[in-house]
PyMOL Python script that loads the backbone (N, CA, C, O; Angstrom):
from pymol import cmd

cmd.read_pdbstr("""\
ATOM      1  N   MET A   1      77.867 104.434 113.899  1.00  0.00           N
ATOM      2  CA  MET A   1      78.964 103.674 113.322  1.00  0.00           C
ATOM      3  C   MET A   1      78.510 103.018 112.018  1.00  0.00           C
ATOM      4  O   MET A   1      77.349 102.638 111.862  1.00  0.00           O
ATOM      5  N   MET A   2      79.444 102.898 111.103  1.00  0.00           N
ATOM      6  CA  MET A   2      79.166 102.233 109.825  1.00  0.00           C
ATOM      7  C   MET A   2      80.437 101.555 109.352  1.00  0.00           C
ATOM      8  O   MET A   2      81.532 101.926 109.777  1.00  0.00           O
ATOM      9  N   PRO A   3      80.307 100.561 108.472  1.00  0.00           N
ATOM     10  CA  PRO A   3      81.521  99.933 107.941  1.00  0.00           C
ATOM     11  C   PRO A   3      82.263 100.889 107.006  1.00  0.00           C
ATOM     12  O   PRO A   3      81.653 101.753 106.378  1.00  0.00           O
ATOM     13  N   LEU A   4      83.554 100.728 106.924  1.00  0.00           N
ATOM     14  CA  LEU A   4      84.387 101.572 106.063  1.00  0.00           C
ATOM     15  C   LEU A   4      83.917 101.517 104.616  1.00  0.00           C
ATOM     16  O   LEU A   4      84.070 102.490 103.878  1.00  0.00           O
ATOM     17  N   SER A   5      83.350 100.393 104.208  1.00  0.00           N
ATOM     18  CA  SER A   5      82.884 100.248 102.823  1.00  0.00           C
ATOM     19  C   SER A   5      81.759 101.229 102.483  1.00  0.00           C
ATOM     20  O   SER A   5      81.498 101.474 101.305  1.00  0.00           O
ATOM     21  N   MET A   6      81.088 101.795 103.496  1.00  0.00           N
ATOM     22  CA  MET A   6      80.003 102.749 103.274  1.00  0.00           C
ATOM     23  C   MET A   6      80.474 104.214 103.342  1.00  0.00           C
ATOM     24  O   MET A   6      79.697 105.127 103.065  1.00  0.00           O
ATOM     25  N   ALA A   7      81.735 104.432 103.707  1.00  0.00           N
ATOM     26  CA  ALA A   7      82.253 105.795 103.863  1.00  0.00           C
ATOM     27  C   ALA A   7      82.367 106.497 102.505  1.00  0.00           C
ATOM     28  O   ALA A   7      82.629 105.861 101.485  1.00  0.00           O
ATOM     29  N   LYS A   8      82.167 107.807 102.512  1.00  0.00           N
ATOM     30  CA  LYS A   8      82.268 108.599 101.288  1.00  0.00           C
ATOM     31  C   LYS A   8      83.732 108.896 100.970  1.00  0.00           C
ATOM     32  O   LYS A   8      84.559 109.043 101.870  1.00  0.00           O
ATOM     33  N   GLN A   9      84.035 108.981  99.682  1.00  0.00           N
ATOM     34  CA  GLN A   9      85.392 109.314  99.245  1.00  0.00           C
ATOM     35  C   GLN A   9      85.774 110.705  99.732  1.00  0.00           C
ATOM     36  O   GLN A   9      84.956 111.625  99.710  1.00  0.00           O
ATOM     37  N   GLY A  10      87.029 110.856 100.175  1.00  0.00           N
ATOM     38  CA  GLY A  10      87.562 112.148 100.565  1.00  0.00           C
ATOM     39  C   GLY A  10      87.109 112.650 101.920  1.00  0.00           C
ATOM     40  O   GLY A  10      87.481 113.755 102.315  1.00  0.00           O
ATOM     41  N   GLU A  11      86.318 111.877 102.643  1.00  0.00           N
ATOM     42  CA  GLU A  11      85.820 112.290 103.955  1.00  0.00           C
ATOM     43  C   GLU A  11      86.615 111.589 105.050  1.00  0.00           C
ATOM     44  O   GLU A  11      86.654 110.360 105.087  1.00  0.00           O
ATOM     45  N   PRO A  12      87.251 112.348 105.946  1.00  0.00           N
ATOM     46  CA  PRO A  12      88.018 111.693 107.021  1.00  0.00           C
ATOM     47  C   PRO A  12      87.090 111.006 108.017  1.00  0.00           C
ATOM     48  O   PRO A  12      86.049 111.552 108.383  1.00  0.00           O
ATOM     49  N   ASN A  13      87.464 109.822 108.448  1.00  0.00           N
ATOM     50  CA  ASN A  13      86.709 109.054 109.439  1.00  0.00           C
ATOM     51  C   ASN A  13      87.677 108.524 110.485  1.00  0.00           C
ATOM     52  O   ASN A  13      88.869 108.364 110.221  1.00  0.00           O
ATOM     53  N   THR A  14      87.154 108.255 111.666  1.00  0.00           N
ATOM     54  CA  THR A  14      87.955 107.661 112.731  1.00  0.00           C
ATOM     55  C   THR A  14      87.538 106.210 112.900  1.00  0.00           C
ATOM     56  O   THR A  14      86.347 105.904 112.965  1.00  0.00           O
ATOM     57  N   ILE A  15      88.511 105.323 112.971  1.00  0.00           N
ATOM     58  CA  ILE A  15      88.226 103.907 113.162  1.00  0.00           C
ATOM     59  C   ILE A  15      87.757 103.695 114.602  1.00  0.00           C
ATOM     60  O   ILE A  15      88.440 104.083 115.550  1.00  0.00           O
ATOM     61  N   ARG A  16      86.594 103.079 114.752  1.00  0.00           N
ATOM     62  CA  ARG A  16      86.029 102.818 116.083  1.00  0.00           C
ATOM     63  C   ARG A  16      86.396 101.422 116.575  1.00  0.00           C
ATOM     64  O   ARG A  16      86.772 101.242 117.733  1.00  0.00           O
ATOM     65  N   ARG A  17      86.283 100.425 115.675  1.00  0.00           N
ATOM     66  CA  ARG A  17      86.687  99.063 116.057  1.00  0.00           C
ATOM     67  C   ARG A  17      86.905  98.224 114.807  1.00  0.00           C
ATOM     68  O   ARG A  17      86.427  98.547 113.720  1.00  0.00           O
ATOM     69  N   VAL A  18      87.635  97.147 114.999  1.00  0.00           N
ATOM     70  CA  VAL A  18      87.917  96.218 113.905  1.00  0.00           C
ATOM     71  C   VAL A  18      87.329  94.872 114.300  1.00  0.00           C
ATOM     72  O   VAL A  18      87.638  94.345 115.369  1.00  0.00           O
ATOM     73  N   GLY A  19      86.481  94.315 113.439  1.00  0.00           N
ATOM     74  CA  GLY A  19      85.830  93.044 113.732  1.00  0.00           C
ATOM     75  C   GLY A  19      86.474  91.901 112.978  1.00  0.00           C
ATOM     76  O   GLY A  19      87.533  92.055 112.370  1.00  0.00           O
ATOM     77  N   GLY A  20      85.818  90.749 113.027  1.00  0.00           N
ATOM     78  CA  GLY A  20      86.310  89.573 112.324  1.00  0.00           C
ATOM     79  C   GLY A  20      87.002  88.603 113.256  1.00  0.00           C
ATOM     80  O   GLY A  20      87.103  88.834 114.461  1.00  0.00           O
ATOM     81  N   LYS A  21      87.480  87.508 112.675  1.00  0.00           N
ATOM     82  CA  LYS A  21      88.205  86.494 113.456  1.00  0.00           C
ATOM     83  C   LYS A  21      89.527  87.068 113.937  1.00  0.00           C
ATOM     84  O   LYS A  21      90.027  88.050 113.387  1.00  0.00           O
ATOM     85  N   GLU A  22      90.083  86.455 114.957  1.00  0.00           N
ATOM     86  CA  GLU A  22      91.329  86.951 115.570  1.00  0.00           C
ATOM     87  C   GLU A  22      92.445  87.146 114.548  1.00  0.00           C
ATOM     88  O   GLU A  22      93.089  88.195 114.549  1.00  0.00           O
ATOM     89  N   GLU A  23      92.693  86.172 113.679  1.00  0.00           N
ATOM     90  CA  GLU A  23      93.798  86.301 112.717  1.00  0.00           C
ATOM     91  C   GLU A  23      93.494  87.388 111.683  1.00  0.00           C
ATOM     92  O   GLU A  23      94.402  88.100 111.253  1.00  0.00           O
ATOM     93  N   THR A  24      92.237  87.522 111.282  1.00  0.00           N
ATOM     94  CA  THR A  24      91.857  88.576 110.338  1.00  0.00           C
ATOM     95  C   THR A  24      92.042  89.943 110.981  1.00  0.00           C
ATOM     96  O   THR A  24      92.581  90.864 110.367  1.00  0.00           O
ATOM     97  N   ARG A  25      91.587  90.062 112.230  1.00  0.00           N
ATOM     98  CA  ARG A  25      91.704  91.332 112.950  1.00  0.00           C
ATOM     99  C   ARG A  25      93.174  91.730 113.111  1.00  0.00           C
ATOM    100  O   ARG A  25      93.531  92.893 112.928  1.00  0.00           O
ATOM    101  N   ARG A  26      94.012  90.766 113.451  1.00  0.00           N
ATOM    102  CA  ARG A  26      95.445  91.046 113.629  1.00  0.00           C
ATOM    103  C   ARG A  26      96.060  91.520 112.305  1.00  0.00           C
ATOM    104  O   ARG A  26      96.856  92.458 112.289  1.00  0.00           O
ATOM    105  N   PHE A  27      95.686  90.865 111.193  1.00  0.00           N
ATOM    106  CA  PHE A  27      96.194  91.249 109.874  1.00  0.00           C
ATOM    107  C   PHE A  27      95.785  92.683 109.529  1.00  0.00           C
ATOM    108  O   PHE A  27      96.604  93.481 109.074  1.00  0.00           O
ATOM    109  N   ILE A  28      94.504  92.997 109.753  1.00  0.00           N
ATOM    110  CA  ILE A  28      93.999  94.345 109.462  1.00  0.00           C
ATOM    111  C   ILE A  28      94.713  95.383 110.329  1.00  0.00           C
ATOM    112  O   ILE A  28      95.093  96.448 109.844  1.00  0.00           O
ATOM    113  N   GLU A  29      94.894  95.067 111.613  1.00  0.00           N
ATOM    114  CA  GLU A  29      95.562  96.004 112.523  1.00  0.00           C
ATOM    115  C   GLU A  29      97.026  96.198 112.144  1.00  0.00           C
ATOM    116  O   GLU A  29      97.565  97.291 112.321  1.00  0.00           O
ATOM    117  N   ASN A  30      97.678  95.162 111.628  1.00  0.00           N
ATOM    118  CA  ASN A  30      99.072  95.287 111.185  1.00  0.00           C
ATOM    119  C   ASN A  30      99.208  96.207 109.978  1.00  0.00           C
ATOM    120  O   ASN A  30     100.277  96.769 109.743  1.00  0.00           O
ATOM    121  N   LEU A  31      98.133  96.363 109.213  1.00  0.00           N
ATOM    122  CA  LEU A  31      98.144  97.298 108.081  1.00  0.00           C
ATOM    123  C   LEU A  31      97.978  98.749 108.547  1.00  0.00           C
ATOM    124  O   LEU A  31      98.129  99.677 107.752  1.00  0.00           O
ATOM    125  N   GLY A  32      97.669  98.943 109.829  1.00  0.00           N
ATOM    126  CA  GLY A  32      97.514 100.293 110.375  1.00  0.00           C
ATOM    127  C   GLY A  32      96.088 100.645 110.736  1.00  0.00           C
ATOM    128  O   GLY A  32      95.829 101.752 111.208  1.00  0.00           O
ATOM    129  N   PHE A  33      95.155  99.729 110.525  1.00  0.00           N
ATOM    130  CA  PHE A  33      93.750  99.982 110.846  1.00  0.00           C
ATOM    131  C   PHE A  33      93.490  99.646 112.302  1.00  0.00           C
ATOM    132  O   PHE A  33      93.019  98.554 112.618  1.00  0.00           O
ATOM    133  N   VAL A  34      93.797 100.589 113.197  1.00  0.00           N
ATOM    134  CA  VAL A  34      93.597 100.384 114.628  1.00  0.00           C
ATOM    135  C   VAL A  34      92.596 101.413 115.143  1.00  0.00           C
ATOM    136  O   VAL A  34      92.456 102.498 114.577  1.00  0.00           O
ATOM    137  N   ALA A  35      91.908 101.063 116.214  1.00  0.00           N
ATOM    138  CA  ALA A  35      90.913 101.965 116.806  1.00  0.00           C
ATOM    139  C   ALA A  35      91.566 103.303 117.139  1.00  0.00           C
ATOM    140  O   ALA A  35      92.647 103.350 117.727  1.00  0.00           O
ATOM    141  N   GLY A  36      90.896 104.386 116.757  1.00  0.00           N
ATOM    142  CA  GLY A  36      91.394 105.729 117.025  1.00  0.00           C
ATOM    143  C   GLY A  36      92.158 106.341 115.865  1.00  0.00           C
ATOM    144  O   GLY A  36      92.369 107.554 115.838  1.00  0.00           O
ATOM    145  N   ALA A  37      92.577 105.523 114.904  1.00  0.00           N
ATOM    146  CA  ALA A  37      93.322 106.042 113.751  1.00  0.00           C
ATOM    147  C   ALA A  37      92.365 106.705 112.766  1.00  0.00           C
ATOM    148  O   ALA A  37      91.199 106.324 112.665  1.00  0.00           O
ATOM    149  N   GLU A  38      92.869 107.697 112.045  1.00  0.00           N
ATOM    150  CA  GLU A  38      92.057 108.363 111.031  1.00  0.00           C
ATOM    151  C   GLU A  38      92.252 107.661 109.694  1.00  0.00           C
ATOM    152  O   GLU A  38      93.367 107.280 109.339  1.00  0.00           O
ATOM    153  N   VAL A  39      91.158 107.493 108.958  1.00  0.00           N
ATOM    154  CA  VAL A  39      91.187 106.795 107.678  1.00  0.00           C
ATOM    155  C   VAL A  39      90.339 107.569 106.673  1.00  0.00           C
ATOM    156  O   VAL A  39      89.309 108.141 107.029  1.00  0.00           O
ATOM    157  N   MET A  40      90.778 107.583 105.415  1.00  0.00           N
ATOM    158  CA  MET A  40      90.038 108.282 104.367  1.00  0.00           C
ATOM    159  C   MET A  40      90.022 107.430 103.108  1.00  0.00           C
ATOM    160  O   MET A  40      91.055 106.911 102.684  1.00  0.00           O
ATOM    161  N   VAL A  41      88.835 107.289 102.508  1.00  0.00           N
ATOM    162  CA  VAL A  41      88.704 106.536 101.259  1.00  0.00           C
ATOM    163  C   VAL A  41      89.191 107.431 100.125  1.00  0.00           C
ATOM    164  O   VAL A  41      88.691 108.542  99.948  1.00  0.00           O
ATOM    165  N   ILE A  42      90.169 106.949  99.355  1.00  0.00           N
ATOM    166  CA  ILE A  42      90.707 107.699  98.218  1.00  0.00           C
ATOM    167  C   ILE A  42      89.916 107.368  96.958  1.00  0.00           C
ATOM    168  O   ILE A  42      89.491 108.266  96.231  1.00  0.00           O
ATOM    169  N   SER A  43      89.719 106.072  96.702  1.00  0.00           N
ATOM    170  CA  SER A  43      88.941 105.673  95.522  1.00  0.00           C
ATOM    171  C   SER A  43      88.409 104.265  95.687  1.00  0.00           C
ATOM    172  O   SER A  43      88.867 103.502  96.537  1.00  0.00           O
ATOM    173  N   GLU A  44      87.426 103.934  94.851  1.00  0.00           N
ATOM    174  CA  GLU A  44      86.817 102.606  94.830  1.00  0.00           C
ATOM    175  C   GLU A  44      86.744 102.132  93.400  1.00  0.00           C
ATOM    176  O   GLU A  44      86.422 102.908  92.500  1.00  0.00           O
ATOM    177  N   PHE A  45      87.040 100.861  93.181  1.00  0.00           N
ATOM    178  CA  PHE A  45      86.895 100.281  91.845  1.00  0.00           C
ATOM    179  C   PHE A  45      86.837  98.762  91.934  1.00  0.00           C
ATOM    180  O   PHE A  45      87.584  98.150  92.697  1.00  0.00           O
ATOM    181  N   ASN A  46      85.950  98.155  91.153  1.00  0.00           N
ATOM    182  CA  ASN A  46      85.814  96.697  91.060  1.00  0.00           C
ATOM    183  C   ASN A  46      85.826  95.985  92.408  1.00  0.00           C
ATOM    184  O   ASN A  46      86.491  94.959  92.554  1.00  0.00           O
ATOM    185  N   GLY A  47      85.114  96.502  93.378  1.00  0.00           N
ATOM    186  CA  GLY A  47      85.033  95.833  94.671  1.00  0.00           C
ATOM    187  C   GLY A  47      86.228  96.028  95.580  1.00  0.00           C
ATOM    188  O   GLY A  47      86.296  95.414  96.645  1.00  0.00           O
ATOM    189  N   SER A  48      87.177  96.873  95.185  1.00  0.00           N
ATOM    190  CA  SER A  48      88.333  97.179  96.028  1.00  0.00           C
ATOM    191  C   SER A  48      88.317  98.662  96.388  1.00  0.00           C
ATOM    192  O   SER A  48      87.697  99.474  95.701  1.00  0.00           O
ATOM    193  N   MET A  49      88.996  98.994  97.456  1.00  0.00           N
ATOM    194  CA  MET A  49      89.079 100.383  97.892  1.00  0.00           C
ATOM    195  C   MET A  49      90.538 100.742  98.130  1.00  0.00           C
ATOM    196  O   MET A  49      91.321  99.920  98.608  1.00  0.00           O
ATOM    197  N   ILE A  50      90.895 101.971  97.795  1.00  0.00           N
ATOM    198  CA  ILE A  50      92.203 102.493  98.175  1.00  0.00           C
ATOM    199  C   ILE A  50      91.927 103.503  99.283  1.00  0.00           C
ATOM    200  O   ILE A  50      91.183 104.466  99.098  1.00  0.00           O
ATOM    201  N   VAL A  51      92.542 103.262 100.432  1.00  0.00           N
ATOM    202  CA  VAL A  51      92.316 104.125 101.583  1.00  0.00           C
ATOM    203  C   VAL A  51      93.639 104.667 102.101  1.00  0.00           C
ATOM    204  O   VAL A  51      94.689 104.042 101.950  1.00  0.00           O
ATOM    205  N   ASN A  52      93.566 105.828 102.707  1.00  0.00           N
ATOM    206  CA  ASN A  52      94.723 106.463 103.314  1.00  0.00           C
ATOM    207  C   ASN A  52      94.623 106.238 104.817  1.00  0.00           C
ATOM    208  O   ASN A  52      93.658 106.675 105.444  1.00  0.00           O
ATOM    209  N   VAL A  53      95.604 105.564 105.399  1.00  0.00           N
ATOM    210  CA  VAL A  53      95.621 105.329 106.842  1.00  0.00           C
ATOM    211  C   VAL A  53      97.061 105.468 107.323  1.00  0.00           C
ATOM    212  O   VAL A  53      97.974 104.866 106.759  1.00  0.00           O
ATOM    213  N   LYS A  54      97.254 106.261 108.364  1.00  0.00           N
ATOM    214  CA  LYS A  54      98.596 106.491 108.930  1.00  0.00           C
ATOM    215  C   LYS A  54      99.611 106.881 107.853  1.00  0.00           C
ATOM    216  O   LYS A  54     100.694 106.299 107.788  1.00  0.00           O
ATOM    217  N   ASP A  55      99.275 107.846 107.022  1.00  0.00           N
ATOM    218  CA  ASP A  55     100.150 108.367 105.969  1.00  0.00           C
ATOM    219  C   ASP A  55     100.564 107.317 104.936  1.00  0.00           C
ATOM    220  O   ASP A  55     101.587 107.479 104.271  1.00  0.00           O
ATOM    221  N   SER A  56      99.795 106.259 104.798  1.00  0.00           N
ATOM    222  CA  SER A  56     100.051 105.228 103.783  1.00  0.00           C
ATOM    223  C   SER A  56      98.785 104.974 102.994  1.00  0.00           C
ATOM    224  O   SER A  56      97.676 105.102 103.513  1.00  0.00           O
ATOM    225  N   ARG A  57      98.961 104.612 101.731  1.00  0.00           N
ATOM    226  CA  ARG A  57      97.810 104.216 100.919  1.00  0.00           C
ATOM    227  C   ARG A  57      97.788 102.695 100.872  1.00  0.00           C
ATOM    228  O   ARG A  57      98.787 102.047 100.558  1.00  0.00           O
ATOM    229  N   VAL A  58      96.619 102.142 101.193  1.00  0.00           N
ATOM    230  CA  VAL A  58      96.457 100.697 101.261  1.00  0.00           C
ATOM    231  C   VAL A  58      95.250 100.302 100.429  1.00  0.00           C
ATOM    232  O   VAL A  58      94.201 100.942 100.506  1.00  0.00           O
ATOM    233  N   ALA A  59      95.396  99.244  99.631  1.00  0.00           N
ATOM    234  CA  ALA A  59      94.270  98.706  98.865  1.00  0.00           C
ATOM    235  C   ALA A  59      93.694  97.527  99.642  1.00  0.00           C
ATOM    236  O   ALA A  59      94.414  96.601 100.015  1.00  0.00           O
ATOM    237  N   ILE A  60      92.376  97.577  99.882  1.00  0.00           N
ATOM    238  CA  ILE A  60      91.707  96.477 100.576  1.00  0.00           C
ATOM    239  C   ILE A  60      90.424  96.127  99.838  1.00  0.00           C
ATOM    240  O   ILE A  60      89.860  96.958  99.126  1.00  0.00           O
ATOM    241  N   GLY A  61      89.971  94.903 100.011  1.00  0.00           N
ATOM    242  CA  GLY A  61      88.722  94.465  99.406  1.00  0.00           C
ATOM    243  C   GLY A  61      87.537  94.935 100.237  1.00  0.00           C
ATOM    244  O   GLY A  61      87.679  95.266 101.414  1.00  0.00           O
ATOM    245  N   LYS A  62      86.365  94.959  99.605  1.00  0.00           N
ATOM    246  CA  LYS A  62      85.151  95.384 100.323  1.00  0.00           C
ATOM    247  C   LYS A  62      84.847  94.465 101.497  1.00  0.00           C
ATOM    248  O   LYS A  62      84.351  94.922 102.526  1.00  0.00           O
ATOM    249  N   ASP A  63      85.143  93.155 101.355  1.00  0.00           N
ATOM    250  CA  ASP A  63      84.878  92.237 102.457  1.00  0.00           C
ATOM    251  C   ASP A  63      85.686  92.612 103.691  1.00  0.00           C
ATOM    252  O   ASP A  63      85.191  92.508 104.813  1.00  0.00           O
ATOM    253  N   MET A  64      86.924  93.046 103.493  1.00  0.00           N
ATOM    254  CA  MET A  64      87.758  93.485 104.607  1.00  0.00           C
ATOM    255  C   MET A  64      87.277  94.840 105.138  1.00  0.00           C
ATOM    256  O   MET A  64      87.261  95.068 106.348  1.00  0.00           O
ATOM    257  N   ALA A  65      86.888  95.731 104.229  1.00  0.00           N
ATOM    258  CA  ALA A  65      86.399  97.051 104.629  1.00  0.00           C
ATOM    259  C   ALA A  65      85.129  96.931 105.464  1.00  0.00           C
ATOM    260  O   ALA A  65      84.865  97.788 106.308  1.00  0.00           O
ATOM    261  N   ASN A  66      84.343  95.889 105.245  1.00  0.00           N
ATOM    262  CA  ASN A  66      83.124  95.680 106.026  1.00  0.00           C
ATOM    263  C   ASN A  66      83.429  95.346 107.474  1.00  0.00           C
ATOM    264  O   ASN A  66      82.561  95.510 108.331  1.00  0.00           O
ATOM    265  N   LYS A  67      84.634  94.881 107.773  1.00  0.00           N
ATOM    266  CA  LYS A  67      85.011  94.523 109.132  1.00  0.00           C
ATOM    267  C   LYS A  67      85.552  95.720 109.921  1.00  0.00           C
ATOM    268  O   LYS A  67      85.723  95.643 111.137  1.00  0.00           O
ATOM    269  N   ILE A  68      85.820  96.829 109.216  1.00  0.00           N
ATOM    270  CA  ILE A  68      86.382  98.023 109.857  1.00  0.00           C
ATOM    271  C   ILE A  68      85.255  99.019 110.075  1.00  0.00           C
ATOM    272  O   ILE A  68      84.698  99.557 109.118  1.00  0.00           O
ATOM    273  N   MET A  69      84.917  99.265 111.353  1.00  0.00           N
ATOM    274  CA  MET A  69      83.833 100.176 111.687  1.00  0.00           C
ATOM    275  C   MET A  69      84.392 101.580 111.949  1.00  0.00           C
ATOM    276  O   MET A  69      85.338 101.765 112.715  1.00  0.00           O
ATOM    277  N   VAL A  70      83.769 102.562 111.283  1.00  0.00           N
ATOM    278  CA  VAL A  70      84.199 103.953 111.441  1.00  0.00           C
ATOM    279  C   VAL A  70      83.017 104.791 111.916  1.00  0.00           C
ATOM    280  O   VAL A  70      81.864 104.370 111.829  1.00  0.00           O
ATOM    281  N   GLY A  71      83.324 105.975 112.414  1.00  0.00           N
ATOM    282  CA  GLY A  71      82.262 106.856 112.868  1.00  0.00           C
ATOM    283  C   GLY A  71      82.789 108.211 113.222  1.00  0.00           C
ATOM    284  O   GLY A  71      82.023 109.086 113.627  1.00  0.00           O
TER     285      GLY A  71
END
""", "prot")
cmd.dss("prot")
cmd.show_as("cartoon", "prot")
cmd.util.cbc("prot")
cmd.orient("prot")
């Protein structure tokens, strides 16, 4: 397992778990980042990432991406 922030661009990954405080975890899960979902990094720039999750593109910061474990 590794944090989403370490994932390579264009490589599909499966979300294993979402960490962080309860309210942070709930916010991340509401964006579609739930265990078992497939996620792919589209691009990275200035400490932010654009990822594809559940047929949506979402921009998240690296600090948030560090809480999403993929494998």
